[in-house]
A tleap script that builds the chain and sets N, CA, C and O, in Angstrom:
source leaprc.protein.ff14SB
mol = sequence {
  NMET GLN TYR VAL VAL LEU GLN VAL VAL LEU
  LYS GLU LYS PHE ILE GLY THR GLY SER GLU
  ASN LEU THR GLU LEU GLU SER VAL ILE ASN
  ASN GLN ALA ALA LYS GLY TYR ARG LEU HIE
  THR ILE SER THR THR SER GLY GLY SER LYS
  GLY ILE LEU GLY GLY ASP ARG ILE GLN ALA
  THR LEU VAL PHE GLU LYS CILE
}
set mol.1.N position { -43.394 -56.757 168.427 }
set mol.1.CA position { -43.647 -56.567 169.940 }
set mol.1.C position { -44.780 -57.417 170.335 }
set mol.1.O position { -45.694 -57.631 169.539 }
set mol.2.N position { -44.770 -57.946 171.600 }
set mol.2.CA position { -45.857 -58.749 171.979 }
set mol.2.C position { -46.522 -57.774 173.233 }
set mol.2.O position { -45.948 -56.951 173.946 }
set mol.3.N position { -47.819 -58.158 173.215 }
set mol.3.CA position { -48.650 -57.249 174.163 }
set mol.3.C position { -49.600 -58.338 174.888 }
set mol.3.O position { -49.988 -59.391 174.381 }
set mol.4.N position { -49.887 -57.861 176.169 }
set mol.4.CA position { -50.894 -58.738 176.878 }
set mol.4.C position { -51.914 -57.637 177.489 }
set mol.4.O position { -51.566 -56.602 178.059 }
set mol.5.N position { -53.229 -58.062 177.260 }
set mol.5.CA position { -54.231 -57.037 177.860 }
set mol.5.C position { -54.889 -57.871 178.964 }
set mol.5.O position { -55.256 -59.022 178.733 }
set mol.6.N position { -55.048 -57.260 180.237 }
set mol.6.CA position { -55.781 -57.922 181.203 }
set mol.6.C position { -56.563 -56.889 181.824 }
set mol.6.O position { -56.197 -55.714 181.816 }
set mol.7.N position { -57.769 -57.336 182.435 }
set mol.7.CA position { -58.799 -56.519 183.110 }
set mol.7.C position { -58.818 -56.961 184.709 }
set mol.7.O position { -58.702 -58.120 185.107 }
set mol.8.N position { -58.982 -55.837 185.502 }
set mol.8.CA position { -58.991 -56.117 186.994 }
set mol.8.C position { -60.226 -55.273 187.369 }
set mol.8.O position { -60.417 -54.153 186.894 }
set mol.9.N position { -61.046 -55.867 188.238 }
set mol.9.CA position { -62.268 -55.087 188.788 }
set mol.9.C position { -61.908 -54.794 190.074 }
set mol.9.O position { -61.563 -55.665 190.872 }
set mol.10.N position { -61.976 -53.368 190.389 }
set mol.10.CA position { -61.653 -52.969 191.679 }
set mol.10.C position { -62.907 -52.578 192.421 }
set mol.10.O position { -63.711 -51.902 191.780 }
set mol.11.N position { -63.211 -52.896 193.685 }
set mol.11.CA position { -64.315 -52.677 194.330 }
set mol.11.C position { -64.026 -51.390 195.327 }
set mol.11.O position { -63.155 -51.445 196.195 }
set mol.12.N position { -64.794 -50.310 195.123 }
set mol.12.CA position { -64.436 -49.067 195.935 }
set mol.12.C position { -65.289 -49.384 197.386 }
set mol.12.O position { -66.317 -50.055 197.482 }
set mol.13.N position { -64.540 -48.689 198.486 }
set mol.13.CA position { -65.254 -48.814 199.689 }
set mol.13.C position { -66.581 -48.247 199.778 }
set mol.13.O position { -66.869 -47.241 199.130 }
set mol.14.N position { -67.489 -48.884 200.613 }
set mol.14.CA position { -68.716 -48.461 200.771 }
set mol.14.C position { -68.703 -47.052 201.458 }
set mol.14.O position { -69.382 -46.108 201.052 }
set mol.15.N position { -67.859 -47.004 202.543 }
set mol.15.CA position { -67.939 -45.617 203.257 }
set mol.15.C position { -66.528 -45.119 202.990 }
set mol.15.O position { -65.599 -45.875 203.273 }
set mol.16.N position { -66.278 -43.937 202.480 }
set mol.16.CA position { -65.094 -43.400 202.235 }
set mol.16.C position { -64.597 -43.414 200.968 }
set mol.16.O position { -65.412 -43.571 200.059 }
set mol.17.N position { -63.248 -43.263 200.656 }
set mol.17.CA position { -62.820 -43.500 199.263 }
set mol.17.C position { -61.757 -44.409 199.259 }
set mol.17.O position { -61.239 -44.805 200.302 }
set mol.18.N position { -61.344 -44.820 197.954 }
set mol.18.CA position { -60.231 -45.728 197.857 }
set mol.18.C position { -60.542 -47.197 197.568 }
set mol.18.O position { -61.627 -47.616 197.974 }
set mol.19.N position { -59.823 -47.933 196.995 }
set mol.19.CA position { -60.161 -49.264 196.556 }
set mol.19.C position { -59.845 -50.459 197.757 }
set mol.19.O position { -58.889 -50.386 198.529 }
set mol.20.N position { -60.651 -51.349 197.749 }
set mol.20.CA position { -60.460 -52.283 198.788 }
set mol.20.C position { -59.415 -53.276 198.268 }
set mol.20.O position { -58.884 -54.023 199.090 }
set mol.21.N position { -59.095 -53.344 197.055 }
set mol.21.CA position { -58.180 -54.439 196.547 }
set mol.21.C position { -57.018 -53.996 195.701 }
set mol.21.O position { -56.677 -54.643 194.711 }
set mol.22.N position { -56.437 -52.951 196.065 }
set mol.22.CA position { -55.315 -52.354 195.273 }
set mol.22.C position { -54.184 -53.406 195.290 }
set mol.22.O position { -53.371 -53.419 194.366 }
set mol.23.N position { -54.102 -54.320 196.346 }
set mol.23.CA position { -52.986 -55.353 196.323 }
set mol.23.C position { -53.187 -56.441 195.175 }
set mol.23.O position { -52.239 -57.062 194.693 }
set mol.24.N position { -54.386 -56.595 194.822 }
set mol.24.CA position { -54.762 -57.417 193.599 }
set mol.24.C position { -54.244 -56.763 192.392 }
set mol.24.O position { -53.736 -57.453 191.508 }
set mol.25.N position { -54.334 -55.439 192.278 }
set mol.25.CA position { -53.858 -54.735 191.011 }
set mol.25.C position { -52.357 -54.747 191.048 }
set mol.25.O position { -51.687 -55.018 190.051 }
set mol.26.N position { -51.816 -54.433 192.276 }
set mol.26.CA position { -50.331 -54.621 192.364 }
set mol.26.C position { -49.840 -56.025 191.947 }
set mol.26.O position { -48.880 -56.113 191.181 }
set mol.27.N position { -50.479 -57.160 192.435 }
set mol.27.CA position { -50.043 -58.405 192.102 }
set mol.27.C position { -50.107 -58.670 190.677 }
set mol.27.O position { -49.174 -59.337 190.230 }
set mol.28.N position { -51.015 -58.289 189.863 }
set mol.28.CA position { -51.344 -58.525 188.572 }
set mol.28.C position { -49.985 -57.848 187.802 }
set mol.28.O position { -49.341 -58.447 186.941 }
set mol.29.N position { -49.685 -56.494 188.282 }
set mol.29.CA position { -48.552 -55.806 187.514 }
set mol.29.C position { -47.181 -56.616 187.967 }
set mol.29.O position { -46.357 -56.908 187.100 }
set mol.30.N position { -46.978 -56.944 189.260 }
set mol.30.CA position { -45.912 -57.639 189.519 }
set mol.30.C position { -45.776 -59.136 188.750 }
set mol.30.O position { -44.694 -59.544 188.328 }
set mol.31.N position { -46.788 -59.740 188.654 }
set mol.31.CA position { -46.756 -61.166 187.922 }
set mol.31.C position { -46.313 -60.905 186.459 }
set mol.31.O position { -45.560 -61.691 185.884 }
set mol.32.N position { -46.783 -59.818 185.886 }
set mol.32.CA position { -46.608 -59.679 184.456 }
set mol.32.C position { -45.031 -59.213 184.294 }
set mol.32.O position { -44.303 -59.602 183.381 }
set mol.33.N position { -44.660 -58.354 185.295 }
set mol.33.CA position { -43.187 -57.979 185.309 }
set mol.33.C position { -42.296 -59.077 185.426 }
set mol.33.O position { -41.273 -59.138 184.744 }
set mol.34.N position { -42.636 -59.993 186.288 }
set mol.34.CA position { -41.792 -61.203 186.440 }
set mol.34.C position { -41.727 -62.164 185.125 }
set mol.34.O position { -40.885 -63.044 184.950 }
set mol.35.N position { -42.665 -61.858 184.337 }
set mol.35.CA position { -42.802 -62.671 183.002 }
set mol.35.C position { -42.096 -61.794 181.904 }
set mol.35.O position { -42.089 -62.185 180.737 }
set mol.36.N position { -41.597 -60.800 182.214 }
set mol.36.CA position { -40.889 -59.805 181.373 }
set mol.36.C position { -41.651 -58.872 180.490 }
set mol.36.O position { -41.280 -58.557 179.359 }
set mol.37.N position { -42.696 -58.467 181.051 }
set mol.37.CA position { -43.583 -57.531 180.577 }
set mol.37.C position { -43.502 -56.210 181.469 }
set mol.37.O position { -43.241 -56.239 182.671 }
set mol.38.N position { -43.758 -55.044 180.739 }
set mol.38.CA position { -43.907 -53.746 181.440 }
set mol.38.C position { -45.193 -53.237 181.197 }
set mol.38.O position { -45.759 -53.563 180.154 }
set mol.39.N position { -45.825 -52.375 182.119 }
set mol.39.CA position { -46.928 -51.738 182.077 }
set mol.39.C position { -46.808 -50.791 180.979 }
set mol.39.O position { -45.888 -49.974 181.017 }
set mol.40.N position { -47.724 -50.801 179.888 }
set mol.40.CA position { -47.551 -49.749 178.809 }
set mol.40.C position { -48.660 -48.798 179.071 }
set mol.40.O position { -48.383 -47.600 179.128 }
set mol.41.N position { -49.933 -49.210 179.243 }
set mol.41.CA position { -51.014 -48.286 179.504 }
set mol.41.C position { -52.150 -49.028 180.333 }
set mol.41.O position { -52.404 -50.232 180.306 }
set mol.42.N position { -52.812 -47.975 181.120 }
set mol.42.CA position { -53.895 -48.414 182.072 }
set mol.42.C position { -54.932 -47.558 181.768 }
set mol.42.O position { -54.672 -46.376 181.540 }
set mol.43.N position { -56.222 -48.022 181.722 }
set mol.43.CA position { -57.381 -47.201 181.726 }
set mol.43.C position { -58.474 -47.664 182.653 }
set mol.43.O position { -58.515 -48.841 183.011 }
set mol.44.N position { -59.345 -46.793 183.047 }
set mol.44.CA position { -60.371 -47.173 183.974 }
set mol.44.C position { -61.647 -46.833 183.394 }
set mol.44.O position { -61.783 -45.949 182.548 }
set mol.45.N position { -62.806 -47.713 183.968 }
set mol.45.CA position { -64.111 -47.289 183.631 }
set mol.45.C position { -64.889 -47.679 184.875 }
set mol.45.O position { -64.769 -48.744 185.479 }
set mol.46.N position { -65.758 -46.609 185.198 }
set mol.46.CA position { -66.792 -46.853 186.388 }
set mol.46.C position { -67.782 -47.652 186.008 }
set mol.46.O position { -68.412 -47.481 184.964 }
set mol.47.N position { -68.011 -48.681 186.915 }
set mol.47.CA position { -69.150 -49.696 186.594 }
set mol.47.C position { -70.446 -49.402 187.492 }
set mol.47.O position { -71.485 -50.061 187.444 }
set mol.48.N position { -70.247 -48.487 188.177 }
set mol.48.CA position { -71.692 -48.106 189.180 }
set mol.48.C position { -71.663 -49.023 190.359 }
set mol.48.O position { -70.768 -49.848 190.543 }
set mol.49.N position { -72.698 -48.835 191.157 }
set mol.49.CA position { -72.899 -49.627 192.380 }
set mol.49.C position { -73.540 -50.976 192.059 }
set mol.49.O position { -74.501 -51.063 191.295 }
set mol.50.N position { -72.987 -52.012 192.656 }
set mol.50.CA position { -73.587 -53.284 192.692 }
set mol.50.C position { -74.324 -53.899 193.916 }
set mol.50.O position { -74.055 -54.986 194.428 }
set mol.51.N position { -75.298 -53.032 194.305 }
set mol.51.CA position { -76.110 -53.582 195.498 }
set mol.51.C position { -76.276 -52.498 196.527 }
set mol.51.O position { -75.767 -51.391 196.355 }
set mol.52.N position { -76.930 -52.779 197.517 }
set mol.52.CA position { -77.194 -51.833 198.653 }
set mol.52.C position { -76.013 -51.605 199.463 }
set mol.52.O position { -75.761 -50.463 199.846 }
set mol.53.N position { -75.208 -52.663 199.782 }
set mol.53.CA position { -74.014 -52.731 200.807 }
set mol.53.C position { -72.782 -52.599 199.722 }
set mol.53.O position { -71.719 -52.330 200.281 }
set mol.54.N position { -72.714 -52.701 198.601 }
set mol.54.CA position { -71.539 -52.541 197.844 }
set mol.54.C position { -71.146 -51.289 197.333 }
set mol.54.O position { -71.985 -50.461 196.979 }
set mol.55.N position { -69.926 -51.088 197.268 }
set mol.55.CA position { -69.477 -49.606 196.673 }
set mol.55.C position { -69.470 -49.805 195.161 }
set mol.55.O position { -69.907 -50.829 194.637 }
set mol.56.N position { -68.954 -48.780 194.484 }
set mol.56.CA position { -68.811 -48.703 192.928 }
set mol.56.C position { -67.622 -49.841 192.670 }
set mol.56.O position { -66.771 -50.252 193.460 }
set mol.57.N position { -67.858 -50.189 191.330 }
set mol.57.CA position { -66.973 -51.089 190.691 }
set mol.57.C position { -66.153 -50.309 189.641 }
set mol.57.O position { -66.764 -49.588 188.852 }
set mol.58.N position { -64.883 -50.400 189.583 }
set mol.58.CA position { -64.151 -49.668 188.659 }
set mol.58.C position { -63.251 -50.912 187.891 }
set mol.58.O position { -62.547 -51.717 188.499 }
set mol.59.N position { -63.430 -50.873 186.533 }
set mol.59.CA position { -62.836 -51.872 185.669 }
set mol.59.C position { -61.609 -51.334 185.253 }
set mol.59.O position { -61.665 -50.283 184.614 }
set mol.60.N position { -60.432 -51.870 185.496 }
set mol.60.CA position { -59.084 -51.357 184.982 }
set mol.60.C position { -58.701 -52.226 183.966 }
set mol.60.O position { -58.686 -53.448 184.120 }
set mol.61.N position { -58.360 -51.601 182.825 }
set mol.61.CA position { -57.793 -52.366 181.645 }
set mol.61.C position { -56.277 -52.078 181.589 }
set mol.61.O position { -55.895 -50.911 181.495 }
set mol.62.N position { -55.429 -53.070 181.643 }
set mol.62.CA position { -53.953 -52.878 181.654 }
set mol.62.C position { -53.411 -53.429 180.443 }
set mol.62.O position { -53.732 -54.567 180.101 }
set mol.63.N position { -52.586 -52.700 179.731 }
set mol.63.CA position { -51.866 -53.277 178.467 }
set mol.63.C position { -50.388 -53.347 178.902 }
set mol.63.O position { -49.798 -52.332 179.271 }
set mol.64.N position { -49.814 -54.522 178.857 }
set mol.64.CA position { -48.459 -54.832 178.966 }
set mol.64.C position { -47.704 -55.166 177.817 }
set mol.64.O position { -48.194 -55.991 177.045 }
set mol.65.N position { -46.463 -54.609 177.535 }
set mol.65.CA position { -45.612 -55.004 176.384 }
set mol.65.C position { -44.451 -55.604 176.811 }
set mol.65.O position { -43.869 -55.207 177.820 }
set mol.66.N position { -43.990 -56.679 176.027 }
set mol.66.CA position { -42.794 -57.567 176.333 }
set mol.66.C position { -41.577 -56.633 176.105 }
set mol.66.O position { -41.514 -55.851 175.156 }
set mol.67.N position { -40.517 -56.792 177.148 }
set mol.67.CA position { -39.317 -56.077 177.063 }
set mol.67.C position { -38.209 -57.001 176.866 }
set mol.67.O position { -37.059 -56.574 176.765 }
savepdb mol mol.pdb
quit
C-alpha cells in the first residue's frame, strides 16, 4: 500500500471559535481523493497563539492511503 502524509496549519478565529480556513483543509482532502487516495487518519496539535491579533494555530496531520 502507498501512503501520503500532509500537514495543514489551521488558524483559529481571534474572536469566537472555529477555523478561518477549513476550505483549505477540504481542498487538500479533495485533491488527494482526485489522485486516488482516501483519508486514513487525521490528528491535530495545538500550536498556541502567534501574536497579539492572531488566534491559535492548529496543525493537522493527515494520512492518506492509495485505494
